N, C-alpha and C positions, 0 to 999 in steps of 0.2 A: 413416597410417590408411588405412583400405582404403574403398571404394565399395560402396556394394549391391548392383550387380553382382557386385563378389566373394564376397559372404557367405558365400553358400551353398557354394562352395567349397576360400575360402580360410582357414585359421585365423591370426590374427596372436597376436605377443607377448602384446598385453592380453585375448585372447581368454580365457573363462571358462566355466566348468560352475555349475550350479545348486549351494547350498552341499549340501544334500541328494543331490547324485548322482541327483533319481529323476525326472528326466526325459529318457527319453534323445532326443539328437538337438539339445539345446540348447545353441545360442550366443550368447554377448555379447563385440558386437566394436565398436568406437569407427565413425561414419558420416560417409563424403566424399562430397563427387560429387553425383550426383540418388539421392537416398534414399527419393523420391515413395512408395515402396509402403509405409512407414512413416505415413503422413498419416491414415488412419482410425484411428491408435494416442495422436494426440494433439490436443489445440485445436484446430478448425476454422480460426481466425482465422491460428493460424499455420503450417495447411498450407504455404502457397507459399516457407515458409522451405526446404522440403525438396524444392525443384522443385534448387537447386543448391546444396550446403552448402559455403558459407567461412565464415572467422573474421570478426566474434567471435562466430559460433556453437560449438559445441558438441553434437553428440547420441551416442548411443551407444544401441545396436540387439535387440533379442534375436530370434533364430530359430529354429524349433523344424523339421526337417527341413528346413530352409532357407527354411520363411513368416516374415513378420515375426508375433512372438508377440507384444514388449512394446520400449517406445521412453523414453528420457529427454532430453529436448531443455530445452537453455540457452543464455547464453550469457556472454561475458566481457564483467566492464564495471568500468571501470576495473581494478584488482590483482585485483578477486573475480570469482569465480561467480556470477550465477543461475538456479535450474534453475527452469525455467520448465513443465514438460511431465514425471510419471511415471506410464504406464499401462502393465499389463498387460492383452492378450486376458481378457476374463471368462470364457473356459474353462480357462485357466491362476493364474488369482487363486490365492494362498493355499500353492504351491509352495517360495517364496522366490527368482522371477524377477526382482521388485521388491524386495527388499533386494540382489540382483547387479546389478540394472542402477543402482541409486545408488551403491554402491561404482566399478561399472566411470564411469561419468560423473564422481565424484570425480579418478580417475586420471586421464581424458581433460582434466578441466579445469584439474589441476595441470601434466601435459606443456603444456598452451597458456600457462601463465605464471599461472595465477589462484593468489594466495597467502588465498583463504578463500570460504569455497564460504555460500549464502544462498538459500532463497527464502520465497515468503510466500504465502499465500492467506488466503481467506475462509471465515470464519462459516455464507456461504451453496454451499459447493461439499460438494455431494452425499455426496461419496469421500473428507471430511478426517481424517473418523477415520482411516480404514483408511491412507490419506497419510501420517499423522504416526507411525503405529506403526509403517510400514514402515521409515521414514526413521529412528523411535528405532531399530528393529533396528538401521537401518545404522549406527550410532557420532552422529548428528545430536542436537544437544539438541532437551527438552522444548519444544512452542511454546512462545510469547511471546506478548504480545498487545500489539501495535504502534502500530496506528493502530483510531481507533474514526469513525463519519462517520455523522452521521444527515440525515432532510431529511422535515419537516414544512412544514405550513402557516404564515404569518405569525402570522397571529392568534393560533393558540391557543398560541402559543409567548409573546408579547408577555402574555397573558392570564395564562398559568401561570406563567411566573418572577416577572413581579411582583407575585403573591402568597407568592411563597417567605420566608417569617420572615425568616431571615438575610440577605436582597437589599433590601425595603422600606427598612427602617431607616438604609440605608448610602444610598439614592438619595433614600430625607428628608434628612438629614444626612451630605452628599456626604467632610465634613472637608477643603475643598481642592481636592478632585477637577468636572474640569467635561467635559463629552463632545459634544464640537464635530464640525461637520459636516469633512470631511478635507480641507484644502487643500494644495497646493502648497508644500511645503519651505522654510521664510525659510533663513538661515543659522541661527538658533538655533532650527530644526527639523533644521537638517540636523548640528550638533552633536550634540542629544541623541542623532539617531539612529544615529550612529558610532558612539556610547556603547551604546546596547542591540544594537546587534548584537556589541558585541566582547565580550558577556555569555557565558559558554558554555552557556548555554539553548537561544541565539536558532540558527534554523538559517538558513540560505544563503537558502533558499527564500520566508520569511517575509517579507523586505530589504524596503521601500515601493517601492525602484526595480524590482525584480523585473514584468514587466507592468504599470509604473506607466499605461504610454498607454489600459489598460484598466480602470481603478479607476473603479467606477460611485458617482458624488460624491452622489448622494440616499440611498444610504445606508452608508456608510462613515463613522467614527468617529476621531476625535484624542479619545485621555485623554489628561485632562493634570491637573499638580495644583501651583496656585499657577501658571497659568501655564505651566509647562513641563511637552514632550512627556514621557512615561513610558508610550505605549503606544501602539495603535490596532487596529480591526478595519477589514479591508480587503476592500470586496463585489465581484465582476466580474456582468456579465450570464450566465448560466449557459445554453448553445446549446441544451440539451436536457434534460429531467427524467426517470433511468431509470426509472420506473414507470408500467403502462399506468393508462390512464385519469388521468394530471396532466402529458402528455405539450404538452398544448396551454397549458398553464399559465406566463407569469410565474415567470420562477426567479430566483434569486438568491444565486450559489455567493460564500462565504465564504471567499477562498482564504487568508486571512494575518490572525493576530491576534496579538497579545503583548505582553506586561507586565512591566515591571524586577520582576526577580526578588527582591528585596525587597518587591515591593509586592504579588507572591502573596495573602498570606496576608488581604488585604484585600475579595477579592470584586470587586473591580471591573470585569476583565474581564469576569467574568460581567456585570454594569451594562453592561457599554459592547455586549455583545452586544443586551441587551434595547432598549438606546436605538438601536442599527443596525435590531432586527426590526420596533418602531415606526417609525420613518423608510421602512421595507419597508412597509408596509401602509398609510402616508402615499403613497408613489410610484405603486406596485403592486398594491394591493388587499388583502383580507384572503384571499384563499385565495390568491396567490402561493403560492410555494414555496425554499423558504429550505433552503440544503446549508450545511453545516459539518462538517468534521475534525480533527482532534485529536489527536497521543500525545507530549500529556506526559499521566504519570500519573494525577495528581490529576483534572487536565479529563475525563482515560475514563474515569475513576470517576464525577463527576457524572456525564458522559453517558448510564451504563450505568445511575444510580442516578434523576437526574432527568428527563432527557427525553429519555430511549425509550418512558416513557408519553402521552409527547406526539406522538410524533412518528409519523410515515407506515412509518417504517423508520428500524432502524438498523444499520448492516454494520459487523463487527468485523474487522479483519486481526493474522494470529499467523502468525510468522516462529520457523524454526529457523534452525540456523545450526549449520556441523562445519567444524575449525582444519583447516588444508591439510597436516600433517604428518600426524595422524588416515588423511584420505581418502584417501591415497595410500599408501598403506601396503598 
């Protein structure tokens, strides 16, 4: 790899020109050492990374006449590589530079040992359509919805969910289910947690032991059936609310929710959320903020259909990937 000081005067083995050959003096090359000259072409929070590029960071820069014109920046994570920023100077867009940067970054990541390429972006990203089109042209998969996060006031959530016809009947006649305050797991609960954690749909970050010291007991729920633990909704006090006008409100982040897979059809996980929200209203007030997210397709669909109309904001995250062999060609 060559540093930014050498980009203007040297052409490395990985340097390429734009696919259409229409930009004189275009060079695309991996960056190392001090690449601060490219800082204006990425997210401000990532600018300090460019002061001294080193693993696990992988960066590829585009220059025109030796001046920074584009930047692809990401990092190696485990065996894969995550693309965090892809930017082309506005005056040079729609001329193939972004596609060339994406291809060059894929090769650089593969050379650094990555066995897969991935990127994720929010539906709130202004340039999301252009980013998706650029990466698609470079051989990445179509965007796939992977996470939905809702932010809303607790009282409207309780009121609206409590009126859903499909839920009210189950809450009146729960068929052996109970929604109890979360407690320190005993031996029976530990055995149940181990069984639930072994299910293929359970993710490590959902485990009750993760940040157990931060669990807010006032609105965390243990879902039981005939007394056996079959799921949970675990809450934490949120440090801040990412919405102007609501930042001073008490806020709860429901960081983990899981129900035994055999019971997904029952709707009882939504029932557990309803009980958690009701407890939040009692403990922190009706205008306190509730935040939760999900990566499960059925729950994402439910959030988009049911929770979006009663939320202050719903954020969606999309993911695109590329296989390493294709990215390194």
